Each structure stands twice: as C-alpha cells, then as structure tokens.
KEKE-3310 file (N, C-alpha, C; in steps of 0.2 Angstrom, whole numbers, plus 5000, padded with zeros to 4 digits):
npx = (5035:5043:5056:5056:5053:5063:5075:5073:5069:5081:5090:5084:5086:5100:5103:5097:5104:5117:5114:5112:5124:5135:5151:5157:5145:5138:5146:5143:5130:5131:5139:5130:5120:5127:5140:5137:5124:5128:5135:5127:5117:5121:5118:5107:5096:5089:5081:5069:5052:5039:5024:5010:4996:4994:5000:4997:4990:4999:5009:5005:5005:5019:5023:5017:5023:5036:5034:5031:5042:5051:5051:5057:5069:5073:5072:5079:5091:5094:5097:5108:5118:5120:5128:5124:5124:5137:5144:5158:5166:5169:5160:5148:5148:5148:5136:5127:5129:5124:5111:5106:5106:5097:5085:5084:5083:5075:5065:5060:5055:5046:5037:5032:5025:5015:5008:5001:4992:4975:4968:4965:4972:4984:4989:4990:5000:5011:5012:5016:5028:5036:5034:5041:5054:5055:5049:5036:5028:5030:5021:5009:5014:5019:5009:4999:5005:5017:5013:5004:5010:5022:5037:5036:5038:5031:5032:5042:5050:5055:5069:5076:5084:5102:5102:5110:5111:5114:5108:5095:5091:5088:5078:5068:5065:5060:5050:5041:5036:5029:5020:5013:5007:4999:4991:4984:4977:4969:4961:4955:4947:4937:4930:4918:4917:4915:4920:4933:4943:4959:4972:4982:4996:4997:4997:5008:5018:5016:5019:5033:5037:5035:5043:5056:5055:5054:5067:5074:5070:5075:5089:5093:5101:5110:5104:5094:5102:5107:5095:5092:5102:5101:5088:5091:5100:5092:5082:5089:5093:5080:5077:5088:5084:5072:5078:5086:5077:5068:5076:5079:5068:5054:5037:5028:5020:5003:4993:4991:4998:4994:5000:5005:4998:5005:5017:5025:5037:5042:5049:5064:5071:5076:5082:5088:5089:5092:5093:5081:5072:5075:5071:5058:5053:5053:5062:5056:5049:5042:5030:5024:5021:5012:5002:4997:4990:4994:4999:5016:5022:5017:5022:5029:5041:5047:5058:5058:5049:5052:5063:5079:5090:5108:5115:5111:5099:5104:5117:5117:5113:5124:5133:5126:5130:5142:5142:5148:5152:5139:5132:5139:5136:5122:5115:5115:5107:5095:5092:5090:5078:5069)
npy = (4908:4911:4913:4926:4934:4932:4936:4949:4956:4954:4962:4974:4974:4974:4987:4996:4993:4997:5011:5015:5011:5011:5008:4992:4986:4994:4991:4977:4977:4983:4972:4962:4964:4964:4956:4944:4942:4939:4927:4919:4917:4907:4896:4883:4878:4888:4893:4886:4883:4893:4890:4896:4895:4897:4908:4922:4931:4933:4938:4951:4956:4956:4965:4977:4979:4981:4992:5002:5002:5007:5021:5026:5021:5029:5042:5042:5037:5048:5058:5052:5050:5063:5068:5072:5065:5064:5052:5043:5047:5037:5027:5033:5035:5021:5017:5026:5020:5007:5010:5016:5005:4997:5004:5005:4992:4984:4993:4999:4987:4983:4994:4993:4981:4985:4995:4988:4981:4978:4983:4999:5005:4999:5002:5016:5016:5012:5022:5032:5028:5028:5042:5048:5045:5054:5050:5049:5049:5037:5028:5030:5029:5017:5008:5012:5015:5007:4994:4993:4996:4989:4982:4988:5001:5012:5012:5020:5014:5002:4996:4997:4985:4987:5000:5010:5010:5023:5031:5027:5030:5044:5046:5036:5041:5055:5052:5043:5051:5061:5053:5046:5057:5061:5050:5049:5061:5060:5049:5056:5064:5056:5053:5058:5074:5074:5062:5062:5069:5074:5078:5064:5068:5079:5075:5067:5077:5085:5075:5073:5086:5087:5076:5082:5093:5087:5081:5093:5098:5089:5088:5100:5109:5100:5088:5088:5087:5074:5067:5069:5063:5049:5047:5049:5038:5027:5029:5027:5014:5008:5012:5005:4992:4991:4993:4982:4971:4972:4973:4974:4965:4963:4966:4959:4967:4965:4970:4986:4998:4990:4979:4962:4952:4954:4943:4928:4928:4941:4948:4948:4937:4931:4918:4917:4913:4920:4934:4936:4933:4943:4954:4952:4943:4951:4949:4938:4942:4940:4932:4941:4952:4944:4941:4954:4956:4946:4941:4943:4931:4921:4921:4913:4903:4898:4890:4886:4894:4907:4921:4920:4928:4928:4930:4936:4948:4960:4959:4959:4972:4980:4976:4982:4995:4996:4997:4991:4978:4974:4973:4963:4952:4951:4955:4944:4935:4942:4943:4930:4926:4935)
npz = (5011:5021:5017:5010:5021:5030:5023:5019:5031:5038:5032:5035:5049:5050:5044:5053:5064:5060:5058:5070:5078:5069:5063:5061:5059:5050:5039:5038:5034:5021:5015:5016:5006:4995:4993:5001:4995:4982:4983:4989:4980:4972:4978:4974:4980:4986:4976:4975:4970:4976:4986:4983:4988:5002:5005:5002:5010:5020:5012:5009:5022:5025:5015:5019:5031:5027:5019:5029:5037:5028:5030:5043:5040:5029:5033:5045:5041:5033:5043:5050:5040:5036:5045:5057:5069:5073:5068:5061:5046:5036:5040:5038:5024:5019:5024:5017:5004:5007:5011:4999:4990:4997:4996:4982:4978:4987:4993:4982:4975:4983:4984:4971:4971:4980:4973:4964:4971:4975:4986:4993:5003:5003:4990:4992:5001:4994:4985:4993:4997:4985:4982:4993:4989:4979:4967:4963:4952:4945:4950:4943:4929:4928:4929:4920:4909:4906:4908:4899:4886:4886:4880:4867:4855:4861:4874:4885:4895:4890:4883:4867:4856:4856:4862:4874:4892:4897:4887:4888:4901:4903:4894:4898:4911:4908:4898:4904:4914:4907:4899:4909:4916:4905:4903:4916:4916:4905:4910:4921:4914:4909:4920:4933:4940:4954:4957:4954:4962:4969:4958:4953:4951:4957:4970:4970:4969:4981:4990:4987:4990:5004:5008:5006:5014:5026:5027:5027:5039:5048:5046:5040:5027:5023:5025:5015:5004:5006:5005:4992:4986:4990:4985:4971:4969:4971:4961:4950:4951:4949:4936:4930:4932:4925:4912:4911:4912:4901:4889:4872:4868:4859:4855:4842:4828:4824:4817:4809:4820:4831:4843:4846:4860:4876:4881:4889:4884:4883:4893:4903:4915:4931:4939:4952:4969:4981:4979:4972:4983:4991:4984:4983:4973:4961:4950:4944:4931:4919:4922:4930:4921:4914:4923:4931:4943:4951:4967:4974:4980:4973:4960:4945:4937:4921:4912:4899:4892:4895:4894:4900:4911:4911:4923:4940:4944:4950:4947:4933:4932:4935:4925:4915:4916:4909:4893:4881:4886:4891:4878:4872:4880:4879:4867:4857:4864:4865:4851:4848:4855:4849)
capx = (5035:5048:5062:5055:5053:5070:5080:5071:5070:5088:5093:5082:5089:5107:5103:5095:5110:5122:5113:5113:5130:5140:5157:5157:5138:5137:5150:5140:5124:5133:5141:5124:5116:5132:5144:5133:5119:5131:5137:5121:5113:5124:5114:5102:5090:5085:5077:5064:5046:5034:5018:5006:4989:4993:5005:4995:4988:5006:5013:5002:5007:5026:5024:5014:5028:5042:5032:5031:5049:5055:5051:5062:5076:5075:5074:5084:5097:5096:5099:5114:5122:5121:5133:5121:5126:5145:5147:5164:5164:5169:5154:5142:5149:5146:5128:5124:5128:5119:5104:5104:5105:5091:5079:5083:5081:5070:5059:5057:5052:5040:5032:5030:5020:5010:5004:4997:4987:4968:4966:4966:4977:4991:4991:4992:5007:5016:5013:5019:5035:5038:5034:5047:5060:5054:5048:5029:5024:5031:5015:5005:5017:5021:5002:4995:5009:5022:5010:5000:5014:5028:5040:5034:5041:5027:5034:5048:5054:5057:5074:5077:5091:5107:5102:5114:5108:5114:5103:5089:5088:5084:5071:5063:5062:5055:5045:5037:5033:5025:5015:5009:5003:4994:4986:4980:4973:4964:4957:4951:4942:4932:4927:4914:4920:4914:4924:4940:4947:4965:4975:4988:5002:4998:4998:5016:5022:5015:5023:5040:5039:5035:5049:5061:5054:5056:5074:5077:5069:5079:5096:5095:5103:5114:5099:5091:5107:5108:5089:5092:5107:5098:5083:5094:5103:5086:5079:5094:5092:5074:5078:5092:5079:5067:5082:5088:5071:5065:5081:5079:5063:5048:5030:5026:5014:4998:4989:4994:4997:4992:5005:5003:4997:5011:5017:5030:5044:5043:5053:5069:5070:5082:5080:5092:5085:5093:5091:5073:5068:5076:5067:5050:5051:5053:5065:5051:5046:5037:5024:5021:5017:5006:4997:4999:4987:4996:5004:5023:5024:5014:5025:5032:5046:5046:5064:5057:5045:5053:5070:5083:5097:5114:5117:5106:5097:5108:5124:5116:5112:5131:5136:5123:5134:5147:5138:5151:5151:5132:5130:5142:5132:5114:5112:5114:5102:5089:5090:5087:5071:5065)
capy = (4915:4913:4916:4933:4937:4932:4939:4956:4959:4953:4968:4980:4974:4976:4994:4999:4992:5001:5018:5016:5009:5012:5004:4985:4984:4997:4987:4971:4979:4983:4966:4957:4966:4964:4950:4939:4940:4936:4920:4915:4916:4901:4890:4882:4876:4894:4895:4882:4887:4894:4887:4902:4894:4899:4914:4928:4936:4934:4942:4958:4958:4958:4971:4983:4980:4984:4999:5006:5002:5012:5029:5027:5020:5034:5049:5040:5037:5055:5061:5049:5051:5070:5069:5075:5061:5063:5046:5044:5048:5031:5023:5036:5033:5014:5017:5029:5015:5001:5012:5017:4998:4994:5008:5004:4985:4981:4997:4999:4981:4982:4999:4991:4976:4988:4999:4983:4978:4981:4987:5006:5007:4996:5006:5022:5016:5011:5029:5036:5026:5031:5050:5050:5045:5059:5047:5047:5048:5030:5024:5030:5027:5009:5004:5015:5016:5002:4987:4993:4996:4985:4978:4991:5008:5017:5012:5023:5010:4996:4998:4993:4982:4992:5006:5009:5012:5030:5034:5024:5032:5051:5045:5033:5046:5060:5049:5040:5056:5064:5048:5045:5063:5061:5045:5051:5067:5057:5045:5060:5067:5052:5052:5064:5079:5072:5056:5063:5070:5078:5074:5060:5071:5084:5071:5065:5083:5086:5070:5075:5092:5085:5072:5086:5097:5083:5080:5099:5099:5084:5090:5106:5108:5093:5083:5089:5084:5067:5064:5069:5058:5043:5046:5048:5032:5022:5029:5024:5006:5006:5012:4999:4986:4991:4992:4975:4966:4972:4975:4970:4961:4967:4962:4959:4970:4960:4975:4993:5001:4985:4974:4956:4953:4953:4936:4926:4929:4948:4950:4944:4934:4929:4912:4916:4913:4925:4941:4935:4933:4950:4959:4950:4940:4955:4946:4934:4947:4938:4930:4947:4955:4940:4942:4959:4956:4940:4943:4941:4924:4916:4921:4907:4903:4893:4891:4884:4899:4914:4922:4920:4932:4924:4932:4938:4955:4965:4958:4962:4979:4982:4975:4986:5001:4995:4995:4985:4971:4972:4971:4956:4947:4951:4956:4938:4932:4945:4941:4923:4926:4938)
capz = (5013:5026:5013:5009:5027:5033:5019:5019:5038:5040:5029:5039:5055:5049:5043:5059:5069:5057:5059:5078:5081:5065:5063:5057:5058:5044:5034:5037:5030:5014:5013:5015:5000:4989:4993:5003:4990:4976:4984:4991:4974:4970:4982:4970:4984:4988:4970:4975:4969:4981:4987:4984:4990:5009:5007:4999:5016:5023:5008:5010:5028:5024:5010:5023:5036:5024:5017:5035:5039:5024:5032:5048:5037:5024:5037:5050:5037:5031:5049:5052:5034:5035:5050:5063:5075:5074:5066:5057:5039:5033:5041:5034:5017:5019:5026:5011:4999:5009:5011:4993:4988:5000:4993:4975:4977:4991:4994:4975:4973:4988:4982:4965:4973:4983:4969:4960:4975:4974:4992:4992:5008:5001:4985:4994:5005:4988:4982:4998:4997:4979:4983:4997:4985:4973:4961:4964:4945:4943:4952:4937:4923:4928:4928:4915:4902:4905:4908:4893:4880:4887:4874:4861:4855:4864:4881:4887:4899:4886:4879:4861:4855:4854:4866:4880:4898:4897:4882:4890:4907:4903:4890:4902:4916:4906:4895:4909:4918:4903:4897:4915:4916:4900:4905:4922:4914:4901:4915:4925:4910:4908:4927:4935:4944:4961:4958:4951:4967:4968:4952:4956:4950:4963:4976:4970:4970:4988:4994:4986:4994:5011:5010:5006:5020:5032:5027:5029:5047:5052:5046:5037:5020:5022:5025:5009:4999:5007:5003:4985:4984:4991:4980:4964:4968:4971:4955:4945:4951:4946:4929:4928:4933:4919:4906:4910:4911:4894:4884:4866:4867:4856:4853:4835:4826:4821:4813:4810:4827:4836:4844:4849:4867:4880:4883:4894:4881:4882:4899:4905:4921:4934:4944:4958:4974:4987:4977:4971:4989:4994:4979:4983:4966:4956:4944:4940:4928:4914:4925:4933:4916:4911:4928:4935:4950:4955:4972:4972:4982:4968:4953:4944:4932:4916:4908:4892:4888:4898:4893:4907:4912:4913:4930:4944:4942:4953:4944:4927:4932:4936:4919:4910:4916:4904:4887:4877:4890:4891:4872:4870:4883:4879:4860:4854:4867:4863:4844:4848:4858:4844)
cpx = (5040:5054:5061:5056:5060:5075:5079:5072:5077:5091:5091:5085:5096:5108:5102:5101:5116:5121:5113:5120:5136:5145:5156:5150:5136:5140:5146:5133:5126:5135:5135:5121:5121:5135:5140:5128:5122:5132:5131:5116:5115:5121:5108:5095:5086:5080:5071:5057:5042:5028:5013:4999:4988:4997:5002:4994:4995:5010:5011:5005:5015:5027:5022:5020:5034:5040:5033:5038:5053:5056:5056:5069:5078:5077:5079:5091:5099:5099:5106:5119:5124:5127:5131:5123:5133:5148:5153:5162:5164:5162:5148:5142:5146:5138:5125:5123:5124:5112:5101:5102:5098:5085:5078:5081:5075:5064:5056:5052:5045:5035:5029:5024:5014:5005:5000:4992:4980:4966:4969:4972:4984:4993:4994:4999:5012:5017:5017:5027:5039:5039:5040:5053:5060:5053:5040:5026:5025:5025:5010:5008:5018:5014:4999:4999:5013:5018:5005:5004:5021:5030:5038:5038:5037:5028:5041:5053:5056:5062:5075:5084:5096:5107:5106:5110:5108:5110:5096:5086:5085:5077:5066:5060:5057:5049:5039:5033:5028:5019:5011:5005:4997:4989:4981:4975:4967:4959:4952:4945:4936:4928:4923:4918:4920:4919:4931:4945:4954:4969:4981:4995:5003:4999:5006:5020:5021:5019:5030:5042:5039:5041:5055:5061:5056:5063:5077:5076:5073:5087:5098:5097:5106:5109:5095:5096:5107:5101:5089:5097:5104:5092:5085:5096:5097:5083:5083:5093:5085:5074:5082:5088:5075:5072:5084:5082:5067:5070:5080:5073:5057:5042:5029:5020:5009:4994:4993:4993:4995:4997:5002:5002:5004:5011:5024:5037:5046:5047:5058:5068:5076:5080:5083:5088:5085:5090:5083:5069:5069:5072:5060:5048:5051:5057:5061:5046:5041:5030:5020:5017:5011:5000:4998:4996:4990:5001:5011:5025:5022:5017:5029:5037:5045:5052:5063:5053:5048:5061:5073:5089:5102:5116:5111:5105:5102:5115:5123:5115:5119:5134:5133:5126:5140:5144:5142:5151:5144:5130:5133:5138:5125:5112:5111:5108:5095:5087:5087:5080:5067:5063)
cpy = (4917:4915:4923:4937:4938:4936:4947:4959:4959:4960:4974:4980:4976:4984:4998:4999:4997:5009:5020:5016:5011:5007:4997:4983:4988:4993:4980:4972:4979:4976:4961:4958:4965:4957:4944:4937:4937:4929:4916:4913:4909:4895:4889:4881:4882:4896:4890:4886:4887:4890:4893:4901:4897:4905:4921:4933:4938:4939:4949:4960:4960:4964:4977:4984:4984:4991:5004:5007:5007:5019:5030:5026:5026:5040:5048:5040:5044:5059:5059:5051:5058:5072:5072:5072:5061:5057:5047:5044:5042:5027:5026:5035:5026:5014:5020:5024:5009:5003:5013:5010:4996:4998:5006:4996:4982:4986:4998:4993:4981:4987:4996:4986:4980:4992:4994:4980:4981:4985:4994:5008:5005:5000:5013:5022:5015:5018:5033:5034:5029:5039:5052:5049:5049:5056:5044:5045:5040:5026:5024:5027:5020:5006:5006:5016:5009:4995:4987:4992:4993:4982:4981:4998:5013:5017:5015:5019:5003:4998:4994:4990:4987:4998:5005:5012:5020:5034:5033:5028:5039:5050:5041:5037:5051:5057:5046:5045:5059:5059:5046:5050:5063:5056:5046:5057:5064:5053:5050:5063:5063:5051:5059:5068:5077:5066:5057:5064:5074:5074:5071:5064:5077:5081:5069:5072:5085:5081:5071:5081:5091:5081:5077:5091:5093:5082:5087:5100:5094:5086:5095:5105:5102:5088:5082:5085:5077:5064:5064:5064:5051:5042:5045:5041:5026:5023:5026:5017:5004:5006:5007:4993:4985:4990:4985:4970:4966:4973:4971:4966:4965:4963:4964:4963:4966:4964:4982:4996:4996:4979:4968:4956:4951:4946:4934:4928:4937:4952:4945:4942:4932:4924:4912:4918:4918:4932:4941:4936:4940:4955:4957:4948:4945:4953:4941:4938:4945:4936:4936:4951:4951:4941:4947:4959:4950:4942:4940:4934:4919:4916:4915:4908:4897:4894:4890:4890:4906:4915:4923:4924:4927:4925:4935:4945:4960:4965:4961:4969:4983:4981:4980:4993:5001:4993:4990:4978:4969:4969:4964:4951:4946:4952:4949:4934:4935:4943:4934:4922:4930:4934)
cpz = (5018:5023:5012:5016:5030:5029:5019:5026:5041:5038:5033:5045:5055:5048:5049:5064:5066:5058:5066:5080:5076:5064:5058:5056:5051:5038:5033:5033:5023:5011:5012:5009:4994:4989:4995:4998:4984:4977:4986:4985:4970:4973:4978:4974:4986:4982:4970:4974:4975:4981:4988:4988:4997:5010:5005:5005:5019:5019:5008:5017:5028:5020:5014:5028:5033:5021:5023:5037:5034:5026:5037:5045:5033:5028:5042:5047:5034:5037:5050:5046:5034:5040:5057:5070:5077:5072:5061:5050:5035:5034:5038:5027:5015:5020:5020:5005:5000:5009:5004:4989:4990:4997:4986:4974:4981:4992:4987:4973:4977:4986:4976:4966:4976:4979:4964:4965:4975:4980:4991:4997:5006:4995:4987:4998:4999:4985:4987:4998:4991:4979:4988:4994:4979:4967:4960:4957:4943:4945:4947:4931:4923:4926:4922:4908:4901:4904:4901:4886:4881:4881:4867:4861:4859:4872:4882:4891:4896:4882:4873:4860:4853:4858:4872:4886:4898:4892:4885:4896:4907:4899:4894:4907:4914:4902:4899:4913:4913:4901:4903:4916:4911:4901:4911:4920:4910:4905:4919:4920:4909:4915:4928:4939:4951:4962:4957:4957:4965:4962:4955:4956:4955:4969:4976:4972:4978:4992:4993:4990:5002:5013:5010:5012:5026:5033:5029:5037:5051:5052:5041:5029:5018:5021:5018:5003:5000:5004:4995:4982:4984:4986:4973:4963:4968:4964:4949:4945:4948:4939:4926:4928:4926:4912:4905:4909:4905:4888:4878:4864:4864:4854:4845:4833:4822:4816:4814:4817:4832:4837:4847:4856:4870:4882:4887:4891:4880:4888:4900:4913:4924:4940:4950:4964:4980:4985:4975:4977:4992:4990:4978:4976:4961:4949:4941:4936:4923:4917:4928:4927:4913:4916:4933:4942:4954:4961:4971:4975:4977:4961:4952:4938:4927:4911:4901:4888:4890:4896:4900:4906:4914:4920:4934:4942:4944:4949:4936:4926:4932:4929:4914:4910:4911:4897:4882:4880:4889:4884:4870:4874:4881:4872:4857:4857:4865:4856:4844:4850:4853:4839)
residu = (MET:ALA:ARG:PHE:THR:ILE:LEU:THR:LEU:ALA:MET:VAL:ALA:LEU:LEU:LEU:ALA:GLY:LEU:THR:LEU:GLY:GLY:TRP:LEU:ALA:VAL:MET:ALA:LEU:LEU:TYR:ILE:THR:VAL:VAL:ALA:PHE:PHE:MET:ASP:ARG:ILE:VAL:ALA:LEU:ALA:ALA:PRO:ASP:HIS:PRO:GLU:ALA:GLU:PHE:PRO:ALA:GLY:ASP:GLY:LEU:ALA:THR:LEU:LEU:GLY:LEU:LEU:HIS:PHE:PRO:LEU:LEU:TYR:GLY:GLY:THR:TYR:VAL:VAL:SER:GLY:ALA:THR:GLY:MET:GLU:THR:ALA:ALA:ARG:VAL:VAL:LEU:PHE:VAL:ALA:LEU:GLY:LEU:PHE:PHE:GLY:GLN:VAL:SER:ASN:SER:ASN:ALA:HIS:GLU:LEU:ILE:HIS:ARG:PRO:ALA:ARG:GLY:LEU:ARG:ARG:LEU:GLY:VAL:ALA:VAL:TYR:SER:SER:LEU:LEU:PHE:GLY:HIS:HIS:ALA:SER:ALA:HIS:VAL:ARG:VAL:HIS:HIS:VAL:HIS:ALA:ALA:THR:ASP:ARG:ASP:PRO:ASN:SER:ALA:PRO:LEU:GLY:GLN:SER:PHE:TYR:ALA:PHE:ALA:PRO:ARG:ALA:TRP:ILE:GLY:SER:PHE:ARG:GLN:GLY:LEU:ARG:ALA:GLU:THR:ALA:LEU:ARG:ALA:ARG:ARG:SER:THR:ARG:ARG:ALA:GLY:LEU:HIS:PRO:TYR:ALA:VAL:TYR:GLY:ILE:GLY:ALA:ALA:LEU:SER:LEU:ALA:LEU:ALA:TYR:GLY:ILE:ALA:GLY:GLY:LYS:GLY:VAL:LEU:VAL:LEU:LEU:GLY:LEU:ALA:SER:TYR:ALA:GLN:ALA:GLN:LEU:LEU:LEU:SER:ASP:TYR:VAL:GLN:HIS:TYR:GLY:LEU:ARG:ARG:ARG:GLU:VAL:ALA:PRO:GLY:ARG:PRO:GLU:PRO:VAL:SER:LEU:ARG:HIS:SER:TRP:ASN:ALA:PRO:HIS:GLY:PHE:THR:SER:GLY:LEU:MET:LEU:ASN:ALA:PRO:ARG:HIS:SER:ASP:HIS:HIS:ALA:HIS:PRO:GLN:ARG:PRO:TYR:PRO:GLY:LEU:SER:LEU:ASP:ARG:THR:GLN:MET:PRO:MET:LEU:PRO:GLN:SER:LEU:PRO:VAL:MET:ALA:VAL:ILE:ALA:LEU:VAL:PRO:PRO:ALA:TRP:ARG:ARG:LEU:MET:ASP:HIS:ARG:ALA:ARG:ARG:TRP:GLN)
# end
C-alpha cells in the first residue's frame, strides 16, 4: 500500500508546489509523471505483487483522499493557468500539461475505483470527480455497459482490430453516453417511483454545470476555457486507456447473440510497477474485469493467461496516437490472443 500512497501523493505535492511557486517546481511536476515514470518503470522490483489481506481499508482511505484533493487541484489549477496570479506563461503551459496528465491518469483511475466501491459515499465521490471533468456519464456507462459488453461489438469502448484511435474516440464517447442513458432509464423503469430519485444523467448535467460555473466564478471566461481544456485532455486519456486495454480482443459467440463469459484474455495488461502504482493498478485490467468489486491493491497479474502490453500503459497510449506504428506493434499480438 505504501507504493500507491508515496507515488500518488508525491505527484499531488509537486503539483501543489508548482501551482503555488511556479518555475522549476512546475517543471518537476511534469517530469515526474513523464520522464521519471518512464525510467522508473524499468526498475523491476517495483512490480512486486501486493499483499491484499491487510490493505483494503487503507486502499479506500487513499482513494478518498485523492478524490478530495482532486478538487483543489482542478480549480486551483484553473485559477493559476488562466493567468489570474500573474505567473509566467511558460510555467502555466507546463502546469496545464502536468495537471492534464494527472487528471487523465490518476484522477480518472481513482474515480474509476470509487464508482466500483459498494459504499454509497465513495461512489458519489467518484461521480463528483467525473462530473467535475464534464464526463459524469462515464460513471453509468462504465458499470452498466462496458462491464456487461466488454470485448464485444455491443461495447462502444472496446476497439475492434484495425480501428484507429481517431475513429474509436468519437464512437466511444457518443456511444457510451447513449448506451449509459438507455441503461439507466431502463433501470429506473424497473424501480418504484419512490426509490428512483433524480435521474443519474440529471445529476451529471448539474455537476458539469456547477463545475463550469465555479470555473467562471474563479477566473471568468478564461477559467471556463481552461477547465474545458483540462477536461478534454483528461477525457482523451481515459478514452486512450480504454482503446489500449481492449484493442483487438473479442469474446467468442457461444450462441446467437450470446458471447462467452469475459475472461482474463479479454483485456491488455501492463506489469510496469511505477505507472501501475501511480494509476492505482488500473493497468492490471484483466483481473479487474474478472473481479470488478475487488479493490485495486488486490488486483493480480498472470503472464501466462493475460495479454501483456509491450510497454507501459502511458507509453502505449502515446503510440496509439500514430496508427501505423500502433498496428505494427499490436495487430499480430491481438491475433495471437484471439
């Protein structure tokens, strides 16, 4: 558990220092989540398996803390990057990139963990994080669509073999929004009026509106533009993560319209210790799909049964932005697992 705590909170501390003081501290925050992460992933010892039996309560505690810290980083970052403090332009650009990477890799991974937790308060915190990034519908689509239909054509967030990220991204965003809305509406129809409450998509819309209003109150129109930029950056990274972790893998149809159960071979995984710690084991994706309720410290890896990515998840996401390079690297691997 110490690995997750140290790696994530060190990034938070660097971002807070960069937002306060700018200069080299802003550069250090960016270097930490890019260059340092890349080279530290080469240290095999950090990929040692966790020991989950004593870590789950502490795991929820760290997830809660990171969820709460997300908001001062998001709105403090909006204030600083908008230029309200007079910080030099170069430092603000560096902070924008560092914050965007943090929200895309750490806040997204943490919110993903929170929406899977059975405690209502933890789930609501995850929804609040996603809504602040104008991506609230993911809390519904991920659980009610992606986990049901992953690695099939019915899941907009599972890319088929040969599809580029640029073709995948709009399909995934729009498709997950629509299918999540359809799933939530159908679920409400099966519940009594008294238990239904406010439609989740209304909650997501209200949350997004409040986030934009807060950005405007903090820094006016520039604040709104900065928030839109940070949210778009974070959303793109989440979509890249889905693209990379399911590319080309498909469940076989065992009967008309009925796919085989999801198994360990239907997701790509990355065993790299530093970025896995920073992303709360999100790259251990097969075990997460096999056991969606299993807290992140207990997710495991099995190199014999789980497809493995040749590079860490963040590096693979960068390669996915160059479709010819991506297909040369991944298509033959996907065919082998199929």
